[in-house]
N, C-alpha and C positions, 0 to 999 in steps of 0.2 A: 504494500500499499504506499503510495507516495503521499508525502506530507506537504502541506502548505508551506512555502518557504518562510513565512513568518512564524510557523509553528515548529519548523525543523530544529530550531535552537533547543527546543524542549524534549525531543525525541529520546534523549539520553537520560532524561530525568527519572529519578526513582519514585517520583510522585505522580507520574502519568502512565497509563497503560493504554496503548493503542490497540483496540479490540478489532477494528476492521469490520467486515460484514457479520452480522449475526443472525442466526436463524429467529423466526418469530417466537418461538418458545424461549429461547436465551434472552431476547429483547425483553419479552414480558417479565422475566426474572430480573434482569437488571433494573427495569422501572420499578419493580416491587420493592427491591432491596436498596434502592438509591435513596439518600437522605433528602435529595433535592434534585430537580431537573431545571436546568438553565438553558433557555433558547433565545439568545439575543440576535435574532436573524434581521437583516436589513430589508429582505424581500422573501416572501413566501406566496406560492400560488394558493395553498390551502392551509398547510400548518398541522399535518398529521402527528409528528412527534410530540408536540405539547399535549395533543389531545389524547394520545396513547398514555403519556405519562400521567395526566389527570384521571384517566380511566382506571389506572393502576393504583390510585390512591397517594400518588407521590406529589409532595409540594412543588409547584410549577411557577417558573418565572419566564415570562414571554415578552417579546418586543410590542410595544404600543403602536406599531406601524404595520403597513400592509394589511393582509387579511387577518392577522393574529388576534387583534381585539374582538373582532366578530366571532372567531372560532373559540377562543378561551372565555369570553365574556368576563363574569366575575370568579371564575374557577381558578384563575391564576393571578399572581402579581404581575402587573404590567409595567414595564420600564422603557425609557428612551434608550434604544440600543446603542446610542453614541455617547451615553453619559456613564462614565466609570463611577460616578457618585450614585446615581440611580441604581446601577446594577449591584454595587457594594451594599448598599442599604437594604435591597430587596433580598440579597443572600443572607445578611443577618436576620432579617425578619422572617425569612422562609425557614432558617435553621432554628430559630429560637421560639417562634410563635406559630405553631401549626394551625392554630384557630384562625390565623389571619388569612389563610388560603383554604377556601371551601372546595373540597374534592367530592 
């Protein structure tokens, strides 16, 4: 699997694991066992990954742009995908206040 050039610097990190393509069953297990699902996409045609994460009961953060607000509605924390501050605050909120994200 080739990495985005901006992410290549992290490919040797002991904190990141690049999983590549996963079967549907494996993906469901990943969603169910995740503490949080972050999807700061700039453009989405529909936004299936955050919908899958929410269906698995995983606290979800998604962009407030493109089709994502309509897809996630109030089931996810919505952030400006270009704002590090928004994303940081949402991660902290998602990890500490599970009641703030209705799944």
